[in-house]
Structures are given as structure tokens and as C-alpha cells.
GUKETOR-798802 format. One record per atom (N, C-alpha, C, O): x, y, z. Coordinates in pm, whole numbers, plus 32768, in hexadecimal, padded with zeros to 4 digits. Each point is the difference from the previous one (the first is absolute). Example, Ala and Ser with C-alpha at 12.3 -4.5 7.8 and 13.67 -1.06 7.14 Angstrom:
<recs>
85277DC7830C 7FA780778000 805A80788000 80687FFE8042 7F75806B7F76 805280778006 7FB3806D8049 8033806F8011 
</recs>
This chain:
<recs>
1F8938A1F95F 7FCA7FEB7F7A 7F8C7F9D8006 80057F9C8048 7F9480807F6B 7F8C7FA87FFA 7FE47FDF7F6D 7FAF80447FC0 80927F55800B 7FEB7FDD7F73 7F707FD47FE8 7FBE7FC98058 801480517F2E 7F797FD97FDB 7FF47F697FFE 804D7FBC7FBC 7F51800C808F 7FF07F6E7FFF 7FD27FCF7F78 7FA9803B7FC1 80947F588012 7FDB7FC47F80 7FE77F6C8014 80457FC08050 7F5B80087F69 7FE47F70800F 80747FAC7FCA 804380277FA1 7FD37F68809E 80667FA47FD1 7FD77FC67F7A 7F8A7FE47FEC 80D480097FB8 7FDC7FC57F7F 7FCE7F718010 802D7FB88059 7F7680227F54 7FCB7F788004 806A7F9C7FD3 806980267FCC 7F797F5B8048 805E7F987FD7 801780037F69 80707FEA7FD2 7F2680337FE3 800D80077F6E 805580777FD7 80517FF67FA3 7F9D807B80A1 805180777FE2 80937FE88021 8058802D7FB8 7FC17F8C80B4 808A7FDE8024 803E7FA57F96 8076800D7FDF 7F3A7F967FEC 80317FA77F98 8022804E7F81 80667FE67FC1 7F448079801B 801B80537F8B 8082804D8010 805180077FA3 7FC3803280D3 807C804A801B 80797FA37FFA 806980257FCC 7F887F618069 806F7FA07FFF 80237FD67F72 80757FEF7FDF 7F267FFE7FCC 80197FDB7F75 804780717FB4 80597FE77FB0 7F7F8095806B 804380727FC1 80928009802B 8058801C7FB0 7FC07FCB80D2 808A80018032 80517F917FC0 807380157FD9 7F517F75801E 80477F8F7FC2 801E801C7F6D 806B7FD97FCF 7F3C80677FEC 801780207F73 8077805E7FF1 80537FEF7FA6 7FB7807580B2 8073805A7FFB 80817FB6801E 8067801A7FC0 7F957F8B80A0 80777FB28021 802F7FAD7F88 80777FF97FE4 7F2A7FC97FD6 80237FAF7F8B 803C80567F92 805F7FD77FBD 7F6980A1802F 8036805A7F9C 808F802A8022 805780067FA9 7FC1801580D7 80878025802B 80627F8E7FEA 807180167FD3 7F657F6F804D 80577F8C7FEB 801A7FE77F6C 806F7FDC7FD8 7F2A80387FD6 80107FF07F6F 806580637FCA 80577FDD7FB0 7F9C809F807A 805E80677FD2 808E7FDF802A 805E800E7FB2 7FB27FC480CB 80857FDE8032 803C7F8C7FB2 807780037FDE 7F3A7F968005 80337F8B7FB8 802380227F6F 80637FCF7FCA 7F4B80857FF6 801D80287F76 808080547FFB 80507FF37FA2 7FC3806380C1 807D804C8006 80777FA4801B 806B80117FC6 7F807F8E8090 806A7FA28024 802A7FAC7F87 80747FDB7FF1 7F2B80087FB8 801C7FAE7F8B 806780437FA5 804E7FBB7FBE 7FB280C8803F 805D80477FAA 80907FFF8030 805B801D7FB3 7FBA7FC280CD 808880038036 80317F77802F 80777FEE801A 7F2F7FB27FF0 80267F7C8034 80537FB37F99 7FEE80147F88 806B7F9480A5 804A7FA97FA4 7F9F7FA87FB1 7F957FDB8031 809180047F54 7FA77FB47FA8 7FD07F7C803D 7F8D7FDC7FEA 80C67FDA8061 7FCE7F82803A 7F898012805F 7FB77FA0801A 803580DA801B 7F918019805B 7F81802F7FBA 7F97800C803F 807380107F40 7F8E80397FB8 7F847FA78003 7F9180308012 80827F4F7FDD 7F8D7FA67FF8 7FB080028082 7F8580057FFD 80C27FF78074 7FBA80018080 7FB780858018 7F9080028034 80B0806A7FA7 7FBF80848011 7F85800A7FA7 7F9880338029 80747F9C7F5C 7F8E80047FA4 7F8D7FAA8032 7F8B80257FF1 80957F6A804B 7F987FAC803B 7FB880498071 7F867FFA800C 80C9804C8046 7FC4804D806D 7FAA80717FCA 7F95801C8037 809780257F5F 7FB1806C7FC2 7F7A7FCA7FCF 7F9980408015 80687F4D7FA9 7F837FC67FCE 7FA37FDC8073 7F8680127FF7 80B47FBA8077 7FAE7FDE8075 7FC1807D803C 7F8B80008024 80C4806C7FE7 7FCC807E8036 7F9380387FA7 7F9D80368033 80727FBE7F4B 7F9A80327FA3 7F7D7FB38010 7F94803A7FF9 80777F42801D 7F867FB18017 7FBD80298083 7F86800C8007 80CB80098061 7FCB802D8080 7FBB80887FF2 7F978018803B 80A780417F78 7FC780867FEB 7F797FF67FBA 7FA180458025 80567F647F75 7F807FEC7FBB 7F967FCA805F 7F8C802A7FFB 809C7F78805B 7FA07FC4805E 7FCC80688063 7F888006801B 80D2804C801A 7FD680658061 7FA680687FBE 7F9E802C803B 80847FFC7F4A 7FAD80617FB8 7F757FC87FE7 7F9D8049800A 805A7F377FD6 7F7E7FBF7FEC 7FB27FFB8082 7F8780188001 80BD7FC9806D 7FBE7FFD8084 7FC980898024 7F93800B8038 80B8805D7FA9 7FD18088801B 7F7E801D7FB5 7F9F8031803B 80607FB07F45 7F8A80197FAE 7F887FB08032 7F9080328003 80887F518024 7F947FAA8030 7FC680348083 7F8780028013 80D280298047 7FD480338082 7FA9807B7FF0 7F9A800E8044 808D804B7F63 7FB1807A7FE7 7F7B7FDE7FBE 7F99803B8020 806A7F667F84 7F877FD87FB9 7F997FC2805E 7F87800C7FE8 80A67FB38083 7FA67FBC805C 7FB9805F805F 7F9F7FDB8041 809280A17FC9 7FC180638058 7FAD80627FAD 803880467FAC 7F447FC18069 7FAD805E7FB2 802E80918010 7FFD804D7F9F 802C7FD980DB 802B808B8018 8082801C7FB6 800A80647FB9 80587F458058 808080137FBC 7FEF7FFB7F68 803E804D7FB7 7F6D7F58801B 7FEC7FF27F6F 7FC680817FC6 802A802D7F95 7F76800D80B1 7FC3807D7FD0 806780728002 8008804D7FA1 80477FBC80CB 8066806A8008 806E7FEA7F99 8034805F7FC7 7FEF7F238022 80677FE07F9D 7FD3802C7F74 804E803A7FB5 7F347FAA802A 7FCC802B7F7E 7FFF80987FF5 801B80397F97 7FC5800880D9 7FFC80928003 808C80397FE8 8013805A7FAE 80507F72809B 808880337FF6 803C7FE67F76 804280577FC7 7FA87F308005 803C7FDE7F80 7FBC80437F89 80307FF77F8F 7F61804C8089 7FC1804C7F93 804F807D7FDD 7FEB803C7F97 80727FEC80C2 805180777FE9 80777FDC7FA7 804A7FA38020 7FCA80A37F70 80747FE37FAA 8083800C804C 801C8066803F 80357F317FB9 80807FFD8045 80007FA7807B 806A7FD8802F 7F21800A8006 7FF47FAB8078 7FE57F717FD5 7F967FE37FC8 80C97FC58054 7FF27F737FDD 7FE17FAB8079 7FEB8036806C 80127F467F85 7FDC7FA6806F 805E80078076 7FD37FF68073 80B0801B7F75 805E80048070 7FF180808050 80007FFD807B 7FF380757F40 7FE9807E8047 7F7E7FFA804F 7FFB802C8073 7F9D7F9E7F4F 7F7F7FF78042 80077FA7807C 7FCF8026806A 806C7F647F89 80097FA58073 8058803B806E 7FE67FEA8076 808280627F65 805480418064 7FB08067804E 800D800A807A 7FA080427F42 7FAC80648043 7F9A7FBD805B 7FE7802E806F 7FDD7F647F62 7F9C7FBA8050 803E7FC3807E 7FC68006806C 80B17FC07F84 803D7FB98070 804F8057805F 80077FE28077 8037808A7F56 805D804D8052 7FD580908015 8047804D8042 7F467FD77F88 7FCA80878019 7F697FF68017 7FB180377FB3 80267F8380B9 7F717FF1801B 7FBC80858021 7F85800A7FFD 80CB805D8023 7FC680848020 7FD080497F83 7FC18069800C 805C7F637F7E 7FD980437F84 7F6A80197FFD 7FB07FA48012 802B80D97FD8 7F7280247FFB 7FC880348084 7F9180348004 80BD7FBD8069 7FCE802A8083 804A807A8036 7FDD8033806B 808A7FFD7F4D 804D8074802C 7FF7806F7F99 7FD67FE97F8E 805180908099 8007806E7FA1 80767FEA7FA2 80567FAC801A 7FAE80A17F79 806D7FED7FA0 80878025803D 80677FC77FDB 7F9A80988081 807D80258042 802D7F938061 80777FDF8008 7F2B7FE98041 80217F968060 80337F837FBA 80617FC3802C 7F5D80177F67 80287F847FBB 808780137FBC 804F7FA27FF9 7FCD80D77FD5 8081801B7FC1 80717FFA8067 806C7FCC7FE4 7F7B80698093 80647FFB806A 80157F728030 80717FD8801F 7F247FDA7FE9 80097F76802E 80547FAB7FA1 80507FAD802C 7F9E80687F53 804B7FB37F9C 808F80327FF3 805C7FB27FE3 7FB780D18033 808580397FF3 801780447F7B 807180027FCE 7F2580357FF6 800F804A7F82 7FE280948013 7FF7804B7F9E 7FF87FE180DF 7FE8808E801B 808780458013 80537FCE804C 7FC580A37F73 808080478012 800B8038808C 7FA78047802F 80C77F9A8015 8016802E8088 806E806A8003 80647FF57FB8 7F88806F809A 805D80718006 807C7FDB8051 7FFA7FB0805D 8076808D7F7C 807D7FF6804E 8030808E801B 8067802B7FCB 7F4E801C8088 801D808C801E 8039800E808C 7FE67FAE8058 806880BA7FBA 8038801F8084 800C8096800D 8051803F7FBB 7F5F7FFD809D 80018091800D 7FD480427F7F 7F937FE57FCD 80C380737FFE 7FE080437F82 80347FB47F87 7FE780267F8E 80617F6D808D 80367FAF7F90 7F947FA67FC9 7FB87FBF804C 803C803E7F32 7F9B7FAE7FBF 80467F987FAA 804380217F9E 7FAC7F618085 803D7F957FB5 7FA27FC77F98 7F8C80297FF6 80A67F787FBC 7FAD7FBF7F9C 7F9A7FA48044 80157FD1806F 7F7D80177F4A 7F9A7FA58031 80227F727FD2 802B7FEB7F8E 7FC37FB580CB 801E7F757FE0 7F8A7FA98028 7FAF80258055 80487F667F6B 7FA17F9A802B 80507F8F8040 80647FD37FC8 7F70800180AB 80467F948044 7FA17FC18066 7F948036801C 80957F58801B 7FAD7FBC8062 7F877FBF7FBE 80007FE87F87 7F9B7FFD80C7 7F877FC57FCB 80127F6D7FDE 805C7FBF8032 7F4D800E7F7C 7FFE7F727FDC 80457FEE7F79 7FC8801B7F96 80B37FB78072 80567FFC7F89 7FC67FA87F92 800880247F8B 7FBE7F698099 7FCB7FA57F9A 7F8C803F7FB4 7FF47FEF7F87 7FB6805B80C1 7F8F80447FBF 803480717FA8 7FD080147F91 8093803680A2 8039806E7FB3 803F7FCC7F7F 7FF2803E7F96 80547F518072 803D7FC67F88 7F967FD87F9A 800F80197F89 7F857FA880A8 7F947FD77FA5 7FC180787FBC 7FE37FFB7F88 8007807180C2 7FC680797FC6 805F80417F9D 7FD580337F99 80AD7FCB8086 806380397FA7 80007FB77F79 8006803F7F97 7FF37F3C806D 7FFD7FB17F85 7F7F80197FB2 800180077F85 7F90800780C4 7F81801E7FBD 8004808A7FC0 7FCB80147F92 8074804C80B2 800E80877FC8 805C7FFF7F86 7FEB804A7FA1 807A7F608063 805D7FF47F90 7FB57FD47F82 801D802F7F92 7F837F768080 7FAD7FD67F90 7F9680697FE0 7FE3801D7F8C 7FE2801C80DE 7F9480607FEE 802A80817FBC 7FAD80437FC2 80D37FE28048 802E807C7FC0 7FF07FF87F68 7FFF80677FBC 7FF67F1E800F 7FEF7FEE7F70 7F707FE57FD9 7FD3802B7F96 7FE27F8C80BF 7F7D7FCF7FD6 7F8C803B8050 7F8D7FF57FD5 808D8048809D 7F9380348051 7FE280907FD7 805880568008 7F2D7FC77FCB 7FE080877FCF 8000806A806C 7FFE80777FE1 80047F62809E 800A8062806C 8090801A8026 802480708025 80307F2A7FD2 808C800E8029 805980347F91 805E804B801A 7F867F907F69 805980257F93 801080987FF3 807180307FFD 7F23801E7FFA 801380927FF5 803C803D807E 804A80627FFA 7F957F63807A 80388030807E 80977FED8002 8049805A8029 7FE67F317FAB 80907FE37FFA 8046805C7F9D 806A8036801E 7F5C7FDD7F6D 803C80557F9A 80068092802D 805E80497FE2 7F3B7FE18068 7FFE808A8033 806F80168066 803E806B8002 7FDA7F338052 806C800C8064 808980057FBC 8057804D8028 7FBC7F5F7F72 807F80037FB7 801580867FBC 806F80378000 7F257FFF7FC5 800980827FBD 8021806F8062 803A80667FDB 7FA07F8780A4 801D80648067 808D7FF18038 8029804D8057 80237F507F75 808A7FF0802A 80167F9C8071 806E7FF98036 7F2B7FBB7FEE 800F7F9D806B 80507F887FCE 7FED7FD67F8E 806C7FF380C5 80487F857FDA 7F9C7F8D7FEA 7F947FFF803B 80927FA27F72 7FA57F917FE0 7FD67FB2807B 7F8C7FDA800D 80D3800E804F 7FDE7FB38078 7F9B804B8056 7FA47FC48036 806E80BF7FD7 7FA28052804D 7F767FFC7FC0 7F9A7FF68045 806280127F36 7F817FFC7FB8 7FBB7F798012 7F867FFA800D 80C87F9A7FF3 7FC67F7A8012 7FC87FEE808C 7F957FC58011 80B0806E8053 7FCE7FF78089 7F7F8050800F 7FA37FD68045 8059809E7F7A 7F8680518002 7F8D7FB67FBE 7F8E8007802D 80917FB07F66 7F997FAF7FBD 7FD07F8F805A 7F897FE18003 80D57FE18046 7FDA7F95805E 7FA38036806C 7FA07FBF8027 807F80BA8009 7FAB803D8066 7F7680217FC7 7F9A7FEC8042 806480477F46 7F8080207FBF 7FAE7F817FE8 7F867FFE8015 80BD7F987FBF 7FBD7F807FEA 7FC57FCC8083 7F8F7FCF8002 80BD803A806A 7FCE7FD48082 7F858050802A 7FA17FC78036 806080BA7FB0 7F8D80558021 7F857FD47FB3 7F927FFA8037 80807FE77F4A 7F917FD27FAC 7FC97F7C8034 7F877FEF800E 80D37FB2800E 7FD67F7C8030 7FBA800B8087 7F9E7FBB801A 8095809A803D 7FC580148083 7F7080347FF3 7FA67FD38047 8046808C7F5F 7F7A80387FEA 7FA27F997FC3 7F8A7FFA8024 80A97FB57F80 7FAD7F997FC1 7FCF7F9A8065 7F8A7FDC8001 80D17FF58055 7FDA7F9C8065 7FA2803F8067 7F9F7FC1802A 807D80BB7FFD 7FAB80448062 7F71800E7FCE 7FA07FE9804A 8052803D7F38 7F7B80197FC6 7FC77F867FB8 7F8F80047FCF 80C17F90802A 7FD97F8A7FB3 7FD8802A7F72 7F9C7FD27FC9 80B680857FFE 7FE3803A7F7D 805F7FC67F98 80777FF3801B 7F577FEB7F70 80577FCC7F96 805C806C7FC9 7FEB80778017 807B7F5D7FA2 8061805C7FC3 7FBC80597F9B 7FB77FD27FA8 806380AF8064 7FD280617F9D 8074805E7FE3 8043802F805C 7FD47FEA7F28 806E80597FDA 7FCC80697F9E 7FB17FE07FA7 807A809D806A 8059802F806C 7FB6803F8074 803E803A8059 7F397FBD7FA9 7FB380498063 80267FD9808E 801380588055 7FF97F247FC7 801F7FD48088 80898031802B 8014802A8071 804A7FD07F31 808A80298022 800680958020 8048802A805A 7F6C80267F5A 8002808F8016 7FBB80228085 802F8056804B 7F637F667FD0 7FB4801D8078 804F7FE1807F 7FF580468064 805B7F4E7F96 80497FD58077 8096800F7FEC 804D7FAC802E 7FDD80BE7F8F 808E80127FE8 80488026807F 7FC48038805C 80C27FA97FA8 8050801C807A 801180968012 803F802C8060 
</recs>
């Protein structure tokens, strides 16, 4: 095997990735502590609540550091503005794409979908045809896209009719949402590749999955 050589991420890119990882860790700890609060004996509530407040302050600090780091880079700042111009894509989704999907804009829509893990993969054997599933890829990026699609199904003029059409065709809601996430990724990939601002619905139709 001869994998394609790729440049090592810069120190700043590594810091961005580390901040995104730390933010996820803080969210996981916050969720665990809030769940724990519901089952812990009352004498322990004060200490758990103190820890929750500390975690929330840490989360705010890390989120601010992320925004500052992106703002300090002209390239990231321009791409961040480009990505966030799409309805449904917020600062966290944008920073996740910048930090954990640097290939965005440099691959085909099929390659980027497979890399993230939103491309349906076959489970066939001989003449038997199984259901298609999405798995593997970069889970954190896939989660960010799924949440953006969840918002975009209501407010994005390219995703909303696409989602409704899939439901009308009998697709389960989760399958329709994953398809929306894949479509959103295709749109974002084309925008970054062409350095083109968000246009609806022409861009979405031109670069549909």
C-alpha cells in the first residue's frame, strides 16, 4: 500500500484540533455530572453543582479560545465566514470542519462523504443484498453535520424540500437526516473548493449528491 502523502498539520492547526477535543470532553463531563445530580444523595448536590458551574466556565473559555484562534487566521476567518453563511451551520460546526476536516474543498463529493462517514455502504454477499449503512469515518465531524442538518431541515431552503421529499417517499426520519447531512457536506465542499458564497437553491442543485 502506498498512502497519499499529506503535510503534517501546523502547530496552530494542532492547537485548534486540541481545543475542539477539549470542548467535547467538557461537554461529556457536563452531561455526566448533570445525570449524576439526579441520582446522587442530597448531601452531595452542592459539590456536584459546584463542579457543574466550573465545567460550564471552562466550556465558555474554550469556546472563546476557539473563536479567537479562528479570528486570528485570515484563511480560517474567510472560510469560517463562508461556512457560516449557510443556514444551519453555526460557529461550532464551522470550527469542527476547519479543525477536523482540512480536506474540505480538495476532494470530490464522494471522497469527502466517505471520509466523514456519511456515504451509504453496501452489505452484500453473493446474490444477497443487505441494507445500506453509514459507519466509520470521522465521528465528531459527522455529529456536527448531523446537528447542522437537524437545524437546516427547517431553515435551509436547499435542505428543507429535500428532507420533505424523502419523508414523502417513505424514508425513515433518521435516514432522511443523514441524507441531508451528506447533501450539506457536498454543498460546503463545493463552496470551499470554488471559494463561492452560499447561493440557494442554485448551488445546492448544481452540486447535489
